[in-house]
C-alpha positions as YAML, in Angstrom:
chain: A
units: angstrom
residues:
- id: 1
  name: MET
  ca: [-35.25, 111.84, 219.74]
- id: 2
  name: ALA
  ca: [-36.59, 109.94, 216.73]
- id: 3
  name: ASN
  ca: [-34.49, 108.07, 214.39]
- id: 4
  name: VAL
  ca: [-34.09, 109.53, 210.86]
- id: 5
  name: ARG
  ca: [-35.58, 107.52, 208.12]
- id: 6
  name: VAL
  ca: [-34.88, 108.26, 204.42]
- id: 7
  name: THR
  ca: [-36.98, 107.10, 201.59]
- id: 8
  name: TYR
  ca: [-36.25, 107.50, 197.87]
- id: 9
  name: ASP
  ca: [-38.36, 107.26, 194.74]
- id: 10
  name: LYS
  ca: [-36.16, 106.87, 191.58]
- id: 11
  name: THR
  ca: [-38.95, 107.31, 189.16]
- id: 12
  name: ALA
  ca: [-39.77, 110.71, 190.80]
- id: 13
  name: ASP
  ca: [-36.19, 111.37, 191.66]
- id: 14
  name: ALA
  ca: [-37.48, 112.58, 195.09]
- id: 15
  name: ALA
  ca: [-36.09, 111.74, 198.60]
- id: 16
  name: TYR
  ca: [-37.80, 112.27, 201.85]
- id: 17
  name: VAL
  ca: [-36.02, 112.56, 205.21]
- id: 18
  name: TYR
  ca: [-38.39, 111.79, 208.07]
- id: 19
  name: PHE
  ca: [-37.72, 113.12, 211.75]
- id: 20
  name: THR
  ca: [-40.57, 111.21, 213.24]
- id: 21
  name: GLU
  ca: [-40.91, 107.69, 214.67]
- id: 22
  name: PRO
  ca: [-41.68, 105.25, 211.85]
- id: 23
  name: GLN
  ca: [-44.99, 104.24, 213.53]
- id: 24
  name: ALA
  ca: [-46.20, 107.81, 214.18]
- id: 25
  name: ARG
  ca: [-48.81, 109.23, 211.80]
- id: 26
  name: VAL
  ca: [-47.88, 112.93, 212.05]
- id: 27
  name: LYS
  ca: [-49.46, 114.94, 209.37]
- id: 28
  name: SER
  ca: [-47.83, 117.86, 207.81]
- id: 29
  name: ALA
  ca: [-49.77, 121.13, 208.77]
- id: 30
  name: ARG
  ca: [-47.47, 123.55, 206.82]
- id: 31
  name: VAL
  ca: [-44.99, 123.18, 204.05]
- id: 32
  name: TYR
  ca: [-42.24, 125.75, 203.55]
- id: 33
  name: PRO
  ca: [-40.79, 125.45, 200.01]
- id: 34
  name: CYS
  ca: [-37.24, 126.37, 199.58]
- id: 35
  name: ASP
  ca: [-35.80, 127.05, 196.18]
- id: 36
  name: PRO
  ca: [-32.15, 127.70, 196.65]
- id: 37
  name: VAL
  ca: [-30.76, 129.43, 193.47]
- id: 38
  name: ASP
  ca: [-27.37, 127.62, 193.73]
- id: 39
  name: ALA
  ca: [-28.74, 124.31, 194.44]
- id: 40
  name: ASP
  ca: [-30.71, 123.80, 191.15]
- id: 41
  name: ALA
  ca: [-33.27, 121.88, 193.09]
- id: 42
  name: MET
  ca: [-36.51, 122.23, 195.20]
- id: 43
  name: ILE
  ca: [-36.46, 121.43, 198.79]
- id: 44
  name: ASN
  ca: [-39.62, 121.37, 200.88]
- id: 45
  name: LEU
  ca: [-39.68, 121.58, 204.68]
- id: 46
  name: ASP
  ca: [-42.75, 120.01, 206.39]
- id: 47
  name: PHE
  ca: [-43.89, 121.18, 209.90]
- id: 48
  name: ASP
  ca: [-46.48, 119.75, 212.18]
- id: 49
  name: GLU
  ca: [-49.18, 121.64, 213.83]
- id: 50
  name: GLN
  ca: [-46.77, 122.68, 216.61]
- id: 51
  name: GLY
  ca: [-44.47, 124.07, 214.27]
- id: 52
  name: ARG
  ca: [-41.85, 121.25, 214.57]
- id: 53
  name: LEU
  ca: [-39.87, 120.16, 211.55]
- id: 54
  name: ILE
  ca: [-41.16, 116.63, 210.75]
- id: 55
  name: GLY
  ca: [-39.49, 116.06, 207.40]
- id: 56
  name: ILE
  ca: [-37.64, 117.35, 204.35]
- id: 57
  name: GLU
  ca: [-38.39, 116.44, 200.79]
- id: 58
  name: VAL
  ca: [-35.61, 116.69, 198.19]
- id: 59
  name: LEU
  ca: [-36.64, 117.02, 194.48]
- id: 60
  name: ALA
  ca: [-33.95, 116.26, 191.91]
- id: 61
  name: ALA
  ca: [-32.51, 114.05, 194.79]
- id: 62
  name: SER
  ca: [-30.01, 112.20, 192.58]
- id: 63
  name: SER
  ca: [-28.06, 115.31, 191.67]
- id: 64
  name: LYS
  ca: [-28.13, 116.79, 195.28]
- id: 65
  name: LEU
  ca: [-27.61, 113.67, 197.70]
- id: 66
  name: PRO
  ca: [-24.67, 111.37, 197.75]
- id: 67
  name: GLU
  ca: [-25.08, 108.16, 195.78]
- id: 68
  name: TYR
  ca: [-24.37, 106.00, 198.95]
- id: 69
  name: LEU
  ca: [-27.27, 107.51, 200.78]
- id: 70
  name: LEU
  ca: [-29.71, 106.99, 197.79]
- id: 71
  name: ARG
  ca: [-28.45, 103.25, 197.58]
- id: 72
  name: SER
  ca: [-29.08, 102.68, 201.34]
- id: 73
  name: THR
  ca: [-32.59, 104.20, 201.49]
- id: 74
  name: GLU
  ca: [-35.92, 102.50, 201.64]
- id: 75
  name: ARG
  ca: [-36.93, 102.43, 198.05]
- id: 76
  name: LEU
  ca: [-40.50, 103.43, 197.10]
- id: 77
  name: ASP
  ca: [-40.21, 102.74, 193.32]
- id: 78
  name: THR
  ca: [-40.38, 99.20, 191.85]
- id: 79
  name: GLU
  ca: [-36.95, 99.21, 190.33]
- id: 80
  name: GLY
  ca: [-35.21, 98.50, 193.69]
- id: 81
  name: SER
  ca: [-31.71, 99.47, 194.47]
...
């Protein structure tokens, strides 16, 4: 089982949860957009060519994910944590 890795870009307010090994270069073959009415956010599920879930993108992440999680993620923006 792969370790879960989370990245966050504060500028875009987007987080990504990876379910693949960090060194793996798995490409997303299909994206399933989810727009939960009650969540007031957009969530995209990424699947590989075999139909396995490889990652989850959370837009408007700061309003949907706990602050402690966003503080502990790998940051993709230049602001740092």
